[in-house]
ZAMARGU-4260 file (C-alpha; in steps of 0.2 Angstrom, whole numbers, plus 5000, padded with zeros to 4 digits):
<rodrens>
0) 5618/5458/5584 | 5623/5464/5600 | 5619/5460/5618 | 5606/5471/5626 | 5613/5478/5642
5) 5605/5490/5653 | 5612/5494/5670 | 5595/5498/5677 | 5589/5480/5673 | 5604/5470/5679
10) 5598/5457/5692 | 5585/5445/5695 | 5573/5450/5681 | 5586/5452/5667 | 5583/5441/5652
15) 5596/5437/5639 | 5588/5446/5624 | 5598/5452/5609 | 5595/5468/5599 | 5590/5465/5581
20) 5590/5481/5570 | 5590/5491/5586 | 5575/5482/5594 | 5575/5469/5608 | 5572/5452/5600
25) 5560/5448/5614 | 5547/5460/5608 | 5544/5450/5592 | 5537/5436/5602 | 5526/5449/5611
30) 5519/5456/5595 | 5515/5439/5587 | 5507/5435/5604 | 5496/5450/5603 | 5491/5448/5585
35) 5485/5430/5588 | 5476/5434/5604 | 5467/5448/5596 | 5462/5437/5582 | 5456/5424/5594
40) 5445/5436/5604 | 5438/5446/5590 | 5435/5431/5579 | 5425/5422/5593 | 5416/5438/5597
45) 5411/5441/5579 | 5400/5426/5578 | 5394/5425/5596 | 5377/5433/5595 | 5372/5422/5580
50) 5378/5407/5590 | 5366/5412/5604 | 5352/5415/5592 | 5353/5401/5580 | 5363/5387/5589
55) 5357/5390/5607 | 5340/5396/5600 | 5338/5411/5611 | 5327/5426/5606 | 5336/5442/5601
60) 5334/5451/5618 | 5342/5436/5628 | 5356/5434/5615 | 5359/5453/5616 | 5359/5453/5635
65) 5371/5439/5637 | 5382/5446/5623 | 5384/5462/5632 | 5386/5454/5649 | 5401/5445/5642
70) 5408/5461/5635 | 5406/5470/5651 | 5415/5456/5661 | 5429/5458/5648 | 5431/5476/5653
75) 5430/5473/5672 | 5443/5460/5673 | 5457/5471/5667 | 5457/5480/5684 | 5459/5463/5693
80) 5473/5458/5681 | 5483/5474/5684 | 5482/5472/5703 | 5487/5454/5702 | 5502/5458/5691
85) 5508/5473/5700 | 5506/5467/5718 | 5509/5448/5717 | 5513/5438/5702 | 5522/5451/5690
90) 5517/5454/5672 | 5525/5438/5664 | 5517/5425/5676 | 5500/5434/5675 | 5500/5434/5656
95) 5505/5415/5656 | 5493/5409/5669 | 5478/5419/5662 | 5482/5414/5645 | 5480/5396/5650
100) 5463/5400/5657 | 5459/5410/5641 | 5464/5395/5630 | 5453/5383/5641 | 5439/5395/5638
105) 5441/5395/5619 | 5442/5376/5618 | 5426/5375/5629 | 5417/5387/5617 | 5422/5376/5602
110) 5417/5360/5610 | 5400/5368/5616 | 5396/5371/5597 | 5398/5353/5592 | 5379/5348/5590
115) 5383/5330/5587 | 5388/5328/5605 | 5370/5327/5611 | 5361/5324/5595 | 5356/5307/5598
120) 5342/5306/5585 | 5354/5314/5572 | 5342/5327/5566 | 5355/5341/5567 | 5348/5349/5583
125) 5356/5346/5600 | 5344/5335/5612 | 5352/5341/5628 | 5353/5360/5626 | 5357/5362/5644
130) 5374/5354/5641 | 5379/5366/5627 | 5372/5382/5637 | 5382/5377/5653 | 5398/5373/5644
135) 5397/5389/5633 | 5394/5400/5649 | 5409/5392/5658 | 5419/5395/5642 | 5414/5414/5641
140) 5418/5417/5659 | 5435/5410/5657 | 5438/5420/5641 | 5432/5436/5650 | 5444/5432/5664
145) 5458/5428/5653 | 5457/5442/5639 | 5453/5455/5652 | 5466/5450/5664 | 5480/5451/5652
150) 5474/5467/5643 | 5483/5479/5655 | 5499/5468/5656 | 5505/5464/5638 | 5508/5481/5631
155) 5516/5487/5648 | 5527/5471/5648 | 5532/5475/5630 | 5537/5492/5635 | 5548/5485/5649
160) 5559/5476/5637 | 5567/5492/5631 | 5582/5501/5639 | 5581/5519/5644 | 5590/5525/5628
165) 5578/5516/5616 | 5563/5529/5617 | 5561/5530/5599 | 5560/5511/5597 | 5548/5510/5611
170) 5536/5522/5602 | 5538/5512/5586 | 5534/5496/5596 | 5517/5504/5603 | 5512/5509/5585
175) 5516/5491/5579 | 5507/5484/5594 | 5491/5495/5590 | 5492/5489/5572 | 5492/5471/5577
180) 5477/5474/5587 | 5467/5481/5572 | 5475/5468/5560 | 5470/5454/5571 | 5452/5461/5573
185) 5451/5464/5554 | 5456/5447/5548 | 5447/5437/5561 | 5431/5447/5557 | 5433/5442/5539
190) 5438/5424/5542 | 5427/5417/5556 | 5410/5422/5548 | 5416/5412/5532 | 5420/5397/5543
195) 5403/5399/5552 | 5394/5399/5535 | 5402/5382/5531 | 5392/5366/5535 | 5400/5352/5546
200) 5395/5338/5557 | 5398/5319/5560 | 5380/5313/5557 | 5371/5329/5550 | 5378/5345/5542
205) 5374/5361/5551 | 5382/5378/5552 | 5400/5376/5558 | 5400/5386/5574 | 5413/5373/5581
210) 5425/5378/5567 | 5422/5396/5569 | 5426/5395/5588 | 5439/5381/5585 | 5451/5392/5574
215) 5452/5406/5587 | 5455/5393/5600 | 5470/5386/5590 | 5476/5404/5588 | 5476/5406/5607
220) 5486/5391/5609 | 5499/5398/5596 | 5499/5414/5606 | 5502/5405/5622 | 5516/5394/5615
225) 5525/5409/5606 | 5525/5419/5622 | 5532/5405/5632 | 5545/5402/5619 | 5552/5419/5622
230) 5553/5417/5641 | 5572/5417/5642 | 5574/5433/5633 | 5562/5444/5643 | 5566/5457/5656
235) 5554/5452/5670 | 5551/5466/5682 | 5547/5462/5700 | 5530/5467/5707 | 5531/5484/5715
240) 5514/5487/5721 | 5498/5494/5712 | 5494/5512/5714 | 5476/5508/5712 | 5476/5500/5729
245) 5485/5515/5737 | 5472/5527/5729 | 5458/5516/5736 | 5465/5515/5753 | 5468/5534/5754
250) 5450/5538/5748 | 5443/5525/5760 | 5453/5533/5775 | 5447/5550/5770 | 5429/5545/5770
255) 5431/5536/5786 | 5440/5550/5794 | 5427/5563/5788 | 5413/5552/5795 | 5422/5551/5812
260) 5423/5570/5813 | 5406/5574/5806 | 5401/5584/5821 | 5400/5603/5820 | 5414/5605/5833
265) 5427/5600/5820 | 5432/5614/5808 | 5428/5611/5789 | 5442/5607/5777 | 5443/5614/5759
270) 5441/5597/5751 | 5434/5580/5758 | 5451/5572/5753 | 5460/5583/5765 | 5453/5572/5779
275) 5467/5560/5774 | 5481/5571/5778 | 5483/5563/5795 | 5490/5547/5787 | 5494/5551/5769
280) 5506/5562/5760 | 5499/5579/5754 | 5507/5576/5736 | 5497/5559/5735 | 5481/5568/5741
285) 5484/5582/5728 | 5486/5569/5714 | 5470/5559/5719 | 5461/5576/5718 | 5466/5578/5700
290) 5461/5561/5696 | 5444/5563/5704 | 5441/5578/5694 | 5444/5568/5678 | 5434/5554/5684
295) 5419/5565/5688 | 5419/5569/5669 | 5418/5550/5666 | 5400/5549/5674 | 5391/5552/5657
300) 5403/5542/5646 | 5395/5525/5648 | 5381/5530/5637 | 5393/5531/5622 | 5398/5513/5625
305) 5380/5508/5626 | 5378/5512/5608 | 5395/5508/5602 | 5396/5490/5607 | 5379/5486/5599
310) 5387/5485/5582 | 5392/5467/5587 | 5374/5463/5593 | 5359/5473/5587 | 5367/5478/5571
315) 5373/5460/5567 | 5356/5454/5570 | 5349/5468/5559 | 5361/5462/5545 | 5353/5445/5545
320) 5337/5452/5538 | 5346/5461/5524 | 5353/5456/5506 | 5372/5453/5507 | 5376/5452/5488
325) 5389/5464/5483 | 5390/5460/5465 | 5397/5442/5464 | 5404/5444/5482 | 5393/5438/5496
330) 5395/5447/5513 | 5389/5437/5529 | 5379/5447/5542 | 5393/5446/5555 | 5406/5452/5542
335) 5399/5469/5541 | 5409/5473/5557 | 5425/5474/5546 | 5420/5491/5542 | 5425/5497/5560
340) 5443/5492/5559 | 5445/5498/5541 | 5437/5515/5545 | 5448/5517/5561 | 5464/5514/5551
345) 5458/5526/5538 | 5450/5540/5549 | 5464/5541/5563 | 5477/5548/5551 | 5464/5559/5542
350) 5458/5567/5558 | 5475/5570/5564 | 5483/5576/5548 | 5468/5585/5539 | 5452/5588/5550
355) 5460/5594/5566 | 5473/5606/5558 | 5460/5613/5546 | 5448/5617/5561 | 5463/5625/5570
360) 5467/5636/5555 | 5449/5642/5555 | 5452/5649/5572 | 5441/5637/5582 | 5447/5631/5598
365) 5443/5612/5596 | 5448/5606/5613 | 5448/5588/5618 | 5432/5589/5628 | 5423/5597/5612
370) 5430/5583/5601 | 5422/5570/5613 | 5406/5579/5613 | 5405/5579/5594 | 5410/5560/5595
375) 5395/5557/5606 | 5384/5566/5594 | 5390/5556/5579 | 5387/5540/5588 | 5369/5546/5591
380) 5368/5550/5572 | 5374/5532/5569 | 5359/5525/5578 | 5347/5537/5569 | 5354/5529/5553
385) 5351/5512/5560 | 5333/5517/5564 | 5330/5523/5546 | 5337/5507/5539 | 5326/5497/5551
390) 5311/5506/5545 | 5315/5501/5527 | 5318/5483/5533 | 5301/5483/5542 | 5292/5487/5525
395) 5298/5471/5518 | 5294/5460/5532 | 5279/5449/5532 | 5265/5452/5544 | 5262/5436/5553
400) 5246/5432/5562 | 5244/5436/5580 | 5238/5424/5594 | 5220/5427/5589 | 5222/5426/5570
405) 5224/5414/5556 | 5230/5417/5539 | 5226/5407/5523 | 5233/5406/5505 | 5225/5398/5490
410) 5234/5387/5477 | 5224/5381/5462 | 5231/5364/5457 | 5219/5362/5442 | 5221/5365/5424
415) 5208/5379/5422 | 5204/5395/5432 | 5192/5394/5447 | 5183/5407/5457 | 5185/5407/5476
420) 5174/5416/5488 | 5181/5419/5506 | 5171/5427/5520 | 5174/5446/5521 | 5183/5446/5505
425) 5178/5449/5487 | 5177/5435/5474 | 5194/5430/5468 | 5199/5421/5452 | 5214/5410/5452
430) 5221/5405/5435 | 5227/5387/5432 | 5242/5382/5443 | 5243/5399/5451 | 5242/5405/5469
435) 5234/5420/5478 | 5246/5435/5479 | 5244/5436/5498 | 5238/5428/5514 | 5221/5432/5519
440) 5219/5435/5538 | 5204/5429/5548 | 5199/5431/5566 | 5189/5415/5567 | 5195/5397/5566
445) 5180/5391/5556 | 5177/5399/5539 | 5166/5394/5524 | 5175/5393/5507 | 5166/5392/5491
450) 5175/5386/5475 | 5169/5386/5457 | 5153/5390/5448 | 5141/5382/5452 | 5151/5383/5468
455) 5156/5369/5480 | 5156/5375/5498 | 5166/5368/5512 | 5169/5372/5530 | 5188/5375/5533
460) 5195/5374/5551 | 5210/5385/5553 | 5224/5385/5566 | 5226/5401/5577 | 5243/5410/5576
465) 5248/5400/5560 | 5249/5401/5541 | 5241/5388/5530 | 5239/5385/5511 | 5223/5378/5504
470) 5227/5366/5490 | 5212/5366/5478 | 5211/5350/5468 | 5208/5349/5449 | 5192/5340/5453
475) 5183/5351/5466 | 5174/5336/5474 | 5191/5328/5479 | 5199/5331/5496 | 5205/5348/5500
480) 5222/5349/5509 | 5228/5362/5521 | 5247/5364/5522 | 5256/5371/5537 | 5267/5386/5532
485) 5281/5396/5540 | 5277/5409/5553 | 5294/5417/5554 | 5308/5421/5542 | 5321/5408/5539
490) 5336/5411/5550 | 5354/5414/5546 | 5350/5420/5528 | 5344/5403/5522 | 5329/5399/5512
495) 5315/5387/5516 | 5307/5378/5501 | 5295/5364/5497 | 5287/5356/5482 | 5269/5352/5478
500) 5265/5338/5466 | 5250/5341/5455 | 5252/5326/5444 | 5245/5309/5445 | 5262/5301/5447
505) 5275/5302/5461 | 5290/5313/5459 | 5307/5312/5468 | 5315/5329/5470 | 5334/5330/5476
510) 5348/5343/5476 | 5366/5341/5479 | 5364/5346/5497 | 5346/5340/5501 | 5335/5326/5497
515) 5316/5331/5497 | 5311/5313/5495 | 5297/5305/5485 | 5282/5316/5484 | 5265/5307/5481
520) 5252/5313/5468 | 5242/5328/5474 | 5253/5330/5490 | 5267/5341/5496 | 5285/5339/5504
525) 5291/5346/5520 | 5301/5361/5521 | 5320/5360/5517 | 5334/5373/5520 | 5343/5379/5505
530) 5358/5391/5505 | 5358/5407/5495 | 5365/5406/5477 | 5361/5395/5463 | 5353/5378/5466
535) 5350/5364/5454 | 5335/5352/5457 | 5333/5335/5450 | 5315/5329/5447 | 5313/5311/5443
540) 5298/5300/5439 | 5302/5283/5433 | 5313/5285/5418 | 5309/5303/5416 | 5319/5317/5423
545) 5320/5336/5423 | 5334/5348/5429 | 5327/5364/5437 | 5338/5378/5442 | 5334/5392/5454
550) 5345/5407/5460 | 5340/5410/5479 | 5343/5426/5489 | 5343/5428/5508 | 5329/5423/5520
555) 5315/5418/5508 | 5302/5405/5508 | 5295/5396/5492 | 5283/5383/5486 | 5286/5375/5470
560) 5271/5368/5461 | 5272/5354/5448 | 5256/5356/5438 | 5246/5342/5430 | 5252/5348/5413
565) 5270/5346/5417 | 5281/5338/5404 | 5298/5331/5408 | 5312/5336/5397 | 5325/5350/5393
570) 5311/5363/5392 | 5303/5359/5409 | 5311/5374/5418 | 5297/5386/5414 | 5283/5373/5418
575) 5285/5374/5437 | 5275/5388/5446 | 5285/5397/5459 | 5275/5404/5474 | 5284/5416/5485
580) 5277/5413/5503 | 5290/5425/5512 | 5299/5438/5502 | 5318/5437/5503 | 5328/5450/5510
585) 5328/5465/5498 | 5336/5479/5508 | 5354/5479/5504 | 5368/5478/5518 | 5377/5493/5510
590) 5364/5504/5519 | 5373/5499/5535 | 5389/5508/5529 | 5383/5525/5534 | 5379/5520/5552
595) 5396/5511/5553 | 5405/5527/5547 | 5396/5538/5560 | 5400/5526/5574 | 5418/5524/5569
600) 5420/5543/5567 | 5413/5545/5584 | 5424/5532/5591 | 5440/5541/5584 | 5434/5558/5591
605) 5428/5551/5607 | 5439/5536/5612 | 5456/5542/5606 | 5453/5560/5611 | 5446/5554/5628
610) 5462/5544/5632 | 5473/5558/5627 | 5464/5570/5637 | 5463/5559/5653 | 5482/5556/5652
615) 5486/5574/5650 | 5475/5579/5665 | 5482/5565/5677 | 5498/5564/5686 | 5511/5552/5679
620) 5509/5539/5692 | 5490/5539/5691 | 5489/5533/5672 | 5483/5516/5678 | 5469/5523/5689
625) 5462/5532/5674 | 5464/5517/5663 | 5454/5507/5675 | 5441/5521/5676 | 5440/5522/5657
630) 5438/5503/5655 | 5425/5503/5669 | 5414/5516/5659 | 5414/5503/5645 | 5408/5489/5656
635) 5394/5500/5663 | 5389/5505/5646 | 5386/5487/5641 | 5376/5484/5657 | 5365/5498/5652
640) 5361/5488/5636 | 5355/5474/5647 | 5343/5485/5656 | 5336/5493/5641 | 5334/5477/5632
645) 5326/5468/5646 | 5315/5482/5653 | 5310/5493/5638 | 5303/5479/5627 | 5298/5491/5613
650) 5288/5482/5600 | 5298/5490/5586 | 5316/5489/5584 | 5318/5506/5575 | 5310/5514/5591
655) 5323/5506/5602 | 5337/5513/5590 | 5328/5530/5592 | 5327/5528/5611 | 5346/5525/5612
660) 5350/5540/5601 | 5339/5551/5611 | 5347/5546/5627 | 5364/5549/5620 | 5360/5566/5614
665) 5353/5570/5631 | 5369/5564/5639 | 5379/5574/5626 | 5371/5590/5632 | 5375/5586/5650
670) 5393/5582/5646 | 5395/5597/5636 | 5388/5607/5651 | 5401/5599/5662 | 5415/5602/5650
675) 5411/5620/5649 | 5414/5623/5667 | 5430/5611/5667 | 5447/5620/5670 | 5462/5612/5661
680) 5477/5609/5673 | 5495/5605/5671 | 5498/5590/5683 | 5517/5592/5682 | 5516/5610/5688
685) 5505/5606/5703 | 5517/5592/5707 | 5532/5603/5706 | 5523/5616/5718 | 5521/5602/5731
690) 5539/5596/5728 | 5545/5614/5731 | 5534/5616/5746 | 5541/5600/5753 | 5559/5606/5750
695) 5555/5623/5758 | 5548/5614/5773 | 5563/5603/5774 | 5574/5618/5773 | 5565/5627/5786
700) 5565/5612/5797 | 5584/5610/5794 | 5586/5629/5799 | 5576/5627/5815 | 5586/5611/5820
705) 5602/5620/5817 | 5596/5635/5827 | 5591/5624/5841 | 5608/5615/5841 | 5617/5632/5842
710) 5606/5637/5856 | 5610/5621/5865 | 5628/5623/5862 | 5628/5641/5868 | 5618/5637/5884
715) 5630/5623/5887 | 5645/5634/5885 | 5638/5647/5896 | 5634/5634/5909 | 5652/5628/5908
720) 5659/5645/5910 | 5649/5648/5926 | 5654/5632/5934 | 5672/5636/5929 | 5671/5653/5937
725) 5663/5646/5953 | 5677/5632/5954 | 5690/5646/5952 | 5682/5656/5966
</rodrens>
């Protein structure tokens, strides 16, 4: 190891870093910090929309809106972070201070997800939801401020650690840095949904959102500690001012000066930015013109991000209504997002090494703007795929009663078949211990039901906007019972089950996770939540017992009927009648893979190429301005989701997907038209021309000054000669 010494970095900001294998030791702390921070951010974000829907009990539109508001803030605050770092605190202090804010926000999110804090009656549901909502909103605001504020600082701070002769090592560092971002994203998207799927609690067991947020909070603490430990090794450059402030001031002065000289008596200028020439350097004005030309092309870009960031909201919610079995492996809905980083790491080298060279060999000039156009089109195709998947899901979803309707199912608890007559329907024969195949829908609350032959008729009073099951007793003259059934699919991929006891003796039903309690004769239990997978039920009545095993999928609702002919023992498995009230999720999550492929391919062609194009078309000292503009398009894109989610209110989700795809295709056409008329430039050549012009102007100025000096000297000499001659005379 050798001391790292760079003459340019001697002084106040110089650290005491050593070189290890040609790399400053300090960058290893920065790389570990970045990995932990990205794990923290993406892990929290992966489960966020499900936390909104199932823990805070928000509807899907509100959950989507708040999610995208948070993402938008995460992409607005980098501008603030860059200005603070470059103008006042410097990168190191900005990273440390905002990381502390970030950590507090993550801890607040973890605490907000502990349901036992306000669960005074210990039923598993928070009693004071306002506390949890307020704490989570504060936490999200602090996280947005922290993650956005350090975003523009960490990579640049890492680049500062290299000497001028370490260009190769600096490039390798940025590659590893990018790998850490995707690695942290990939691992956290796998791990935190698994943690969320666990059950935890002090008094009652619920989905463990506190653990899913707590682990990212712990990783953020590790990131902060690791970064601070390397403090003595860092080179800490002093703040030198932020170019964005200079650009804003110059543009503001040009607009103000133009407004002051709006009268026709003042001559027009070639470009409105030329009105800043009275105060600002012509080179700066020319550079701003180049940047504005690129920023003008940014105007249609937010629509791409409107679609892209919905993979963490709408697509995750879509996955909750799908079947996650991949063989013996079970994929959680929020784990489907792992396909994005996996496909990025796969497609980037394929695009650069195979696709683009192949297109070039075919003689097609595939310019950056054309790539971006294709990327937008691919994103639109992703949402067409999402719409087709949603259509298939909708086919499997039950039709629940409207506000003016009621629905009724029939269950024959007797040991012989019965004939049932319902108003507006044909006669129905129910076999012993069997239920009707479907729910019957009625527009009136009071219906007349006739059972048996000769029939017994009773008036049944139904409840509007609800589902009920009529339990027909074995002795028709006995009391007829109405049960209240579910009117929505079970959430989070769980199943809801209940037992109906048709015997004349009480039965106790338990599982390892749930105790359904003692069920009285000819009565039923309340609904209990069962996770997917195999579940063993123990049925006990006195000294008699039965083990009943059922393999559950995702999102189903079942009624298990114990008939009067039920016999306890090893062969009791087939004696229980299973009634499927709500069909489990049958559309497989694998159908989402095409839409993830298209959106990721679009991201590679749009985002990577867009940054490359922007950097190539902007002056070297204006990269930060374009980076801020690019991040601003992401924020605007997320705000567009809010507008559509709250205003459109389309009844069908597939229609919303088609709407977004159509809007992006329209924007794609507009962008391609703008790109057609765009002229590529070389900013360095323009800057060189201005530099030469400045040099020529300075040379001309020097020549004029020299000529004036010569004239003064000659005039002085002539004046001296005249006075000398006069004195001689």
